[in-house]
C-alpha positions as CSV (number, residue, x, y, z in Angstrom):
1,X,0.0,0.0,0.0
2,X,3.0,2.3,0.4
3,X,4.7,4.0,-2.5
4,X,6.4,1.9,-5.2
5,X,9.8,2.6,-3.7
6,X,9.0,0.9,-0.4
7,X,9.3,-2.8,0.2
8,X,7.3,-5.0,2.5
9,X,9.0,-6.7,5.4
10,X,8.7,-10.5,5.3
11,X,8.9,-10.7,9.1
12,X,5.9,-8.4,9.7
13,X,3.7,-9.8,12.6
14,X,0.3,-11.2,12.0
15,X,-2.4,-8.6,12.8
16,X,-5.4,-11.0,12.7
17,X,-8.3,-10.7,15.1
18,X,-7.2,-11.7,18.5
19,X,-10.4,-13.8,18.9
20,X,-9.7,-15.9,15.8
21,X,-8.1,-19.3,16.3
22,X,-6.9,-21.6,13.6
23,X,-6.8,-25.3,13.7
24,X,-3.6,-27.3,13.4
25,X,-4.8,-28.4,9.9
26,X,-5.3,-24.8,8.8
27,X,-1.9,-23.8,10.1
28,X,-0.3,-26.7,8.3
29,X,-2.1,-25.8,5.1
30,X,-1.1,-22.2,5.3
31,X,2.6,-22.8,5.9
32,X,2.7,-25.4,3.1
33,X,1.8,-22.9,0.4
34,X,3.9,-19.8,0.8
35,X,4.1,-17.3,-2.1
36,X,7.2,-16.4,-4.0
37,X,8.0,-13.5,-1.7
38,X,8.7,-15.9,1.2
39,X,5.9,-14.6,3.4
40,X,3.6,-16.9,5.3
41,X,-0.1,-16.6,4.4
42,X,-3.0,-18.0,6.2
43,X,-6.6,-18.7,5.1
44,X,-9.2,-17.4,7.5
45,X,-12.8,-18.8,7.6
46,X,-15.1,-15.9,6.9
47,X,-17.9,-17.3,9.0
48,X,-15.7,-17.6,12.1
49,X,-14.0,-14.2,12.0
50,X,-16.7,-11.9,13.3
51,X,-19.0,-13.0,16.2
52,X,-20.4,-9.5,16.7
53,X,-23.5,-10.3,14.6
54,X,-24.7,-13.2,16.7
55,X,-28.0,-12.6,18.6
56,X,-27.7,-11.9,22.4
57,X,-27.9,-14.9,24.8
58,X,-31.4,-14.1,26.0
59,X,-32.7,-14.4,22.4
60,X,-31.0,-17.7,21.9
61,X,-32.5,-19.1,25.2
62,X,-36.0,-18.3,24.1
63,X,-36.0,-20.6,21.1
64,X,-34.0,-23.7,21.6
65,X,-34.2,-25.0,18.1
66,X,-31.9,-27.4,16.2
67,X,-28.9,-25.9,14.5
68,X,-30.3,-26.4,11.1
69,X,-33.4,-24.4,12.0
70,X,-31.6,-21.7,14.0
71,X,-29.2,-20.6,11.2
72,X,-32.0,-19.3,8.8
73,X,-33.5,-17.4,11.7
74,X,-30.3,-15.6,12.5
75,X,-29.6,-14.6,8.9
76,X,-32.4,-12.0,8.6
77,X,-31.1,-10.2,11.8
78,X,-27.7,-10.0,10.3
79,X,-29.0,-8.6,7.0
80,X,-31.2,-6.1,8.8
81,X,-28.2,-4.7,10.7
82,X,-25.9,-4.5,7.6
83,X,-27.1,-1.2,6.2
84,X,-26.9,0.5,9.6
85,X,-23.3,-0.6,10.4
86,X,-21.6,0.0,7.0
87,X,-20.9,3.5,5.7
88,X,-21.1,4.0,1.9
89,X,-18.1,6.4,1.6
90,X,-18.6,7.5,-2.0
91,X,-22.3,6.7,-2.4
92,X,-21.7,4.2,-5.2
93,X,-21.4,1.1,-3.1
94,X,-17.8,0.4,-4.2
95,X,-16.1,1.7,-1.0
96,X,-17.6,0.8,2.4
97,X,-16.3,1.3,6.0
98,X,-17.4,-0.3,9.2
99,X,-16.1,0.6,12.7
100,X,-14.8,-2.4,14.7
101,X,-13.4,-0.5,17.7
102,X,-14.6,3.1,18.3
103,X,-12.1,6.0,18.5
104,X,-11.9,9.1,20.6
105,X,-14.5,11.2,18.8
106,X,-14.9,13.1,15.5
107,X,-12.7,16.0,16.7
108,X,-9.7,13.6,16.8
109,X,-10.0,12.8,13.0
110,X,-6.9,13.7,11.0
111,X,-7.0,16.2,8.1
112,X,-5.4,16.4,4.7
113,X,-1.7,17.3,4.7
114,X,-1.0,15.6,8.0
115,X,1.4,12.7,8.3
116,X,-0.6,9.7,9.6
117,X,0.5,6.4,10.9
118,X,-1.8,3.3,10.7
119,X,-1.7,-0.4,11.3
120,X,-2.8,-2.2,8.2
121,X,-3.8,-5.7,7.2
122,X,-5.1,-6.3,3.7
123,X,-6.8,-9.5,2.5
124,X,-8.4,-10.8,-0.6
125,X,-12.0,-12.0,-0.8
126,X,-10.8,-15.6,-0.1
127,X,-9.1,-14.5,3.1
128,X,-5.6,-14.6,1.8
129,X,-3.4,-11.9,3.5
130,X,-1.6,-9.9,0.8
131,X,-0.1,-7.2,3.0
132,X,0.6,-6.4,6.7
133,X,2.1,-3.2,8.0
134,X,2.4,-2.6,11.7
135,X,3.3,1.1,11.2
136,X,2.6,2.6,7.8
137,X,3.2,6.3,7.6
138,X,2.0,8.5,4.7
139,X,0.8,12.1,4.0
140,X,-3.0,12.1,4.0
141,X,-4.5,13.4,0.7
142,X,-1.3,13.1,-1.3
143,X,-2.3,9.8,-3.0
144,X,0.9,8.1,-1.5
145,X,-1.1,4.9,-0.9
146,X,-4.2,3.2,-2.3
147,X,-7.1,5.5,-2.9
148,X,-9.3,3.3,-0.7
149,X,-6.9,3.9,2.2
150,X,-6.3,7.5,1.5
151,X,-10.1,8.3,1.4
152,X,-11.2,6.3,4.4
153,X,-8.4,7.2,6.9
154,X,-9.8,10.8,6.8
155,X,-13.0,9.4,8.4
156,X,-11.2,7.5,11.2
157,X,-11.0,8.7,14.7
158,X,-7.8,8.4,16.7
159,X,-7.5,4.9,18.0
160,X,-10.4,3.6,15.9
161,X,-10.1,0.3,14.1
162,X,-12.2,-0.1,11.0
163,X,-12.9,-2.6,8.3
164,X,-12.8,-1.2,4.7
165,X,-14.2,-3.2,1.8
166,X,-13.1,-1.7,-1.5
167,X,-13.7,-2.5,-5.1
168,X,-10.6,-3.0,-7.3
169,X,-11.2,0.5,-8.8
170,X,-9.8,2.0,-5.6
171,X,-7.1,-0.6,-5.1
172,X,-4.9,-2.1,-7.8
173,X,-7.5,-1.9,-10.6
174,X,-7.5,-4.0,-13.8
175,X,-3.7,-4.6,-13.6
176,X,-3.6,-6.1,-10.1
177,X,-0.2,-6.6,-8.4
178,X,1.9,-9.5,-9.3
179,X,2.1,-12.1,-7.9
180,X,-0.4,-12.0,-5.1
181,X,-3.2,-9.6,-6.3
182,X,-5.0,-10.7,-9.5
183,X,-6.6,-8.1,-11.8
184,X,-9.9,-6.6,-10.7
185,X,-9.5,-8.0,-7.2
186,X,-11.5,-6.4,-4.4
187,X,-9.7,-6.0,-1.1
188,X,-10.6,-5.9,2.6
189,X,-8.5,-3.6,4.7
190,X,-8.3,-3.7,8.5
191,X,-7.0,-0.3,9.6
192,X,-6.2,1.2,13.0
193,X,-5.3,4.9,13.2
194,X,-2.3,5.1,15.5
195,X,-1.0,8.7,15.1
196,X,-1.5,11.9,13.2
197,X,0.8,14.9,13.2
198,X,1.5,17.9,11.1
199,X,3.8,17.4,8.2
200,X,7.4,18.7,8.6
201,X,8.1,22.4,7.7
202,X,9.6,22.3,4.2
203,X,11.7,25.4,5.0
204,X,13.5,23.6,7.8
205,X,14.1,20.3,6.0
206,X,17.8,19.5,5.5
207,X,18.9,18.9,2.0
208,X,19.0,15.1,2.2
209,X,15.5,14.9,3.7
210,X,14.1,17.3,1.1
211,X,15.7,15.2,-1.7
212,X,14.3,11.9,-0.2
213,X,10.8,13.4,0.1
214,X,10.8,14.7,-3.4
215,X,12.0,11.4,-4.8
216,X,9.2,9.5,-2.9
217,X,6.6,11.7,-4.5
218,X,8.2,11.3,-8.0
219,X,8.4,7.5,-7.6
220,X,4.7,7.5,-6.7
221,X,4.1,9.5,-9.9
222,X,6.0,6.9,-11.9
223,X,3.8,4.2,-10.2
224,X,0.7,5.8,-11.5
225,X,2.2,6.6,-14.9
226,X,3.0,2.9,-15.4
227,X,-0.6,2.0,-14.5
228,X,-1.9,4.6,-17.1
229,X,-3.4,6.7,-14.3
230,X,-2.0,10.0,-15.7
231,X,-4.2,12.3,-13.6
232,X,-2.8,10.9,-10.3
233,X,0.7,10.8,-11.9
234,X,0.5,14.6,-12.6
235,X,-0.7,15.1,-9.0
236,X,2.4,13.3,-7.6
237,X,4.8,15.1,-9.9
238,X,3.3,18.5,-9.0
239,X,3.7,17.7,-5.2
240,X,7.3,16.7,-5.8
241,X,8.0,20.0,-7.7
242,X,6.4,22.0,-4.9
243,X,8.7,20.3,-2.4
244,X,11.7,21.1,-4.5
245,X,10.7,24.7,-5.2
246,X,9.8,25.5,-1.6
247,X,11.9,28.2,0.1
248,X,14.5,27.0,2.6
249,X,16.1,28.4,5.7
250,X,18.8,25.7,5.6
251,X,22.0,26.0,3.6
252,X,22.4,23.2,1.0
253,X,25.7,21.9,-0.2
254,X,26.7,22.1,-3.9
255,X,26.1,18.4,-4.3
256,X,22.6,18.7,-2.7
257,X,21.7,21.6,-5.0
258,X,22.8,19.5,-8.0
259,X,20.8,16.5,-6.8
260,X,17.7,18.6,-6.3
261,X,18.0,20.0,-9.8
262,X,18.3,16.5,-11.2
263,X,15.1,15.4,-9.4
264,X,13.4,18.5,-10.7
265,X,14.3,17.8,-14.3
266,X,13.1,14.2,-14.0
267,X,9.8,15.4,-12.5
268,X,9.3,18.0,-15.3
269,X,10.1,15.5,-18.0
270,X,7.7,12.9,-16.6
271,X,5.1,15.6,-16.0
272,X,5.3,16.6,-19.7
273,X,4.9,12.9,-20.7
274,X,1.8,12.6,-18.6
275,X,0.4,15.9,-19.9
276,X,0.9,14.7,-23.5
277,X,-1.1,11.5,-22.7
278,X,-4.0,13.7,-21.7
279,X,-3.6,16.0,-24.8
280,X,-2.6,19.0,-22.6
281,X,-0.3,20.4,-25.2
282,X,0.2,23.9,-23.8
283,X,1.0,22.5,-20.3
284,X,3.4,20.0,-21.8
285,X,5.2,22.6,-23.8
286,X,5.6,24.7,-20.7
287,X,7.1,21.8,-18.8
288,X,9.5,21.1,-21.6
289,X,10.6,24.7,-21.7
290,X,11.3,24.7,-18.0
291,X,13.6,21.7,-18.5
292,X,15.4,23.4,-21.3
293,X,15.9,26.5,-19.1
294,X,18.0,24.4,-16.8
295,X,19.4,22.0,-19.4
296,X,19.3,23.3,-23.0
297,X,20.6,20.0,-24.3
298,X,18.2,17.7,-22.6
299,X,17.2,15.1,-25.2
300,X,13.9,14.1,-23.7
301,X,12.7,17.7,-23.4
302,X,13.8,18.6,-27.0
303,X,12.1,15.4,-28.4
304,X,8.9,16.0,-26.5
305,X,8.8,19.7,-27.4
306,X,9.1,18.7,-31.1
307,X,6.3,16.3,-30.7
308,X,4.1,18.8,-28.8
309,X,4.2,20.9,-32.0
310,X,2.7,18.2,-34.1
311,X,0.5,16.2,-31.7
312,X,0.5,13.7,-28.8
313,X,3.8,12.1,-27.9
314,X,3.5,9.0,-25.8
315,X,7.0,8.3,-24.6
316,X,6.5,5.3,-22.4
317,X,10.0,5.5,-20.9
318,X,9.9,7.9,-18.0
319,X,13.3,7.7,-16.3
320,X,14.1,4.4,-18.1
321,X,17.3,3.5,-19.9
322,X,17.4,4.6,-23.5
323,X,17.3,1.0,-24.8
324,X,14.0,0.4,-23.0
325,X,12.2,3.5,-24.2
326,X,9.5,3.0,-26.9
327,X,7.6,5.8,-28.6
328,X,4.5,5.0,-30.7
329,X,3.7,7.0,-33.9
330,X,2.5,10.5,-33.2
331,X,-1.0,11.7,-34.2
332,X,-0.4,14.9,-36.2
333,X,-2.6,17.9,-35.8
334,X,-1.6,19.2,-39.3
335,X,-2.0,22.9,-38.5
336,X,-0.1,25.4,-40.6
337,X,3.3,26.3,-39.3
338,X,3.7,23.5,-36.8
339,X,6.1,21.4,-38.9
340,X,8.3,24.4,-39.6
341,X,8.7,24.9,-35.8
342,X,9.1,21.2,-34.9
343,X,11.7,20.2,-37.4
344,X,14.5,22.5,-36.2
345,X,13.9,21.3,-32.6
346,X,14.2,17.7,-33.6
347,X,17.3,18.5,-35.6
348,X,18.8,20.1,-32.5
349,X,18.1,16.9,-30.6
350,X,19.5,14.8,-33.3
351,X,22.7,16.8,-33.4
352,X,23.1,16.1,-29.6
353,X,22.5,12.4,-30.1
354,X,23.1,11.4,-33.7
355,X,22.7,7.7,-33.0
356,X,19.2,8.0,-31.6
357,X,17.0,6.0,-34.1
358,X,13.8,7.3,-32.5
359,X,14.6,10.9,-33.3
360,X,15.8,9.9,-36.8
361,X,12.4,8.2,-37.5
362,X,10.4,11.0,-36.1
363,X,12.3,13.7,-38.0
364,X,11.9,11.7,-41.3
365,X,8.1,11.5,-40.7
366,X,7.9,15.2,-40.0
367,X,9.9,16.2,-43.1
368,X,7.7,14.0,-45.3
369,X,4.5,15.4,-43.7
370,X,5.8,18.9,-44.1
371,X,6.4,18.3,-47.8
372,X,2.9,16.9,-48.2
373,X,1.5,19.9,-46.4
374,X,3.3,22.3,-48.7
375,X,1.8,20.4,-51.7
376,X,-1.7,20.7,-50.3
377,X,-1.2,24.4,-49.7
378,X,0.1,24.9,-53.3
379,X,-2.9,23.2,-54.8
380,X,-5.2,25.3,-52.6
381,X,-3.6,28.5,-53.8
382,X,-4.0,27.3,-57.5
383,X,-7.7,26.8,-56.9
384,X,-8.1,30.2,-55.2
385,X,-6.5,31.8,-58.3
386,X,-8.9,30.0,-60.7
387,X,-6.4,27.5,-62.1
388,X,-7.4,24.1,-60.6
389,X,-6.0,22.2,-63.6
390,X,-2.4,23.3,-63.3
391,X,-1.9,25.3,-66.5
392,X,1.6,25.5,-68.1
393,X,4.1,27.7,-66.4
394,X,4.2,30.3,-69.2
395,X,0.4,30.8,-68.8
396,X,0.2,30.9,-65.0
397,X,0.8,34.6,-64.9
398,X,-2.1,35.3,-67.3
399,X,-5.1,36.5,-65.4
400,X,-8.6,35.2,-66.4
401,X,-9.8,38.8,-66.9
402,X,-7.0,40.0,-69.2
403,X,-8.0,41.9,-72.4
404,X,-6.4,40.8,-75.8
405,X,-4.0,43.4,-77.1
406,X,-5.8,43.8,-80.5
407,X,-9.0,44.9,-78.9
408,X,-7.1,47.3,-76.7
409,X,-5.3,48.8,-79.7
410,X,-8.6,49.2,-81.6
411,X,-10.3,50.9,-78.7
412,X,-7.3,53.3,-78.4
413,X,-7.5,54.2,-82.1
414,X,-11.2,54.9,-82.0
415,X,-10.7,57.2,-79.0
416,X,-8.0,59.2,-80.7
417,X,-10.0,59.5,-83.8
418,X,-12.9,60.9,-81.9
419,X,-10.8,63.5,-80.2
420,X,-9.3,64.6,-83.6
421,X,-12.8,65.0,-85.1
422,X,-13.9,67.1,-82.2
423,X,-10.9,69.4,-82.7
424,X,-11.7,69.9,-86.4
425,X,-15.3,70.7,-85.8
426,X,-14.4,73.2,-83.2
427,X,-12.0,74.9,-85.6
428,X,-14.6,75.3,-88.3
429,X,-17.0,77.0,-86.0
């Protein structure tokens, strides 16, 4: 549930309900089928986990019926209490919360921006434990963890233990998490709010801590980018950039300043890639220009800026080695003047990295499309001048309304003759 850069501890203690007991056969079955991660997983019987729904003893004593007849009579009571105990967090039935242990009151609830620490146990629908964290700390509202956890912890009171049942949409979605969470898997989270405190003052953070914080936010953005959730990726990159750009009352070393700049450039490049995925061209162009202000020769920024001029980019290689990057064909907007602006930018990128086949291919496509665009414009101008058929070159300058020279000479002669006749008549009079 933590960010992608954090690893789970294989020695985390079991945070199962204290009232749940497993038989020797169940324990043997659980230990006999560990996952590849080396953790031990146990299968819990759903019917035996929660005894809070059983009727009170006095109700049981009134009707001493056989077990087969008693079970159907208890089921309606459980169904009747279900809507009252579960809170539909978003109103769509996909994210529900139920309090197991009450907290200290609504006034003790945490608020966005605070650093919260929770105890977490996550299980699949079949009872398989997929994650356990005795103390998981994250910034509330920053999307540092699963959406289900980020949304519901805001509703927890200090000391409260709650059960959260979430659809896959607010967990690991259609991709799942290999190897223990399959695609479209719903999860049940048992969460206890242990602590909430104000986030550290960014102005007082030492250089190393500020770098580490910015990198955590950037890595979370990469996590969302790889899962094609570009809106949340942009959110994480923006938070990282705010951390980097915050004023500081602490002096940083030259190495720390350089490292902060490196993280900033990575965030801006990945931010541009995410913005292009959402067709936010102006925003992506601004991000690329910010990179080029710091590093005029940055290949990624030059390449993306060139693609911004002609359409969506789609570089799938945020912060990946060059050999692993793959750029799909661009979708050209074909607006006048865009190719003329894009081609010099890609030529500059190619000059810095002549062996880059991706830039070679993209530049060749742009040159060809630019030539095609010029042909279309030339044909359009011919039609506007009334020459759609493409007349011979020597006749192109001949206008459709031109008057033949013979008619012009005759008209001039007649006009001169009329003037002469008028002069003779005037002289006789």
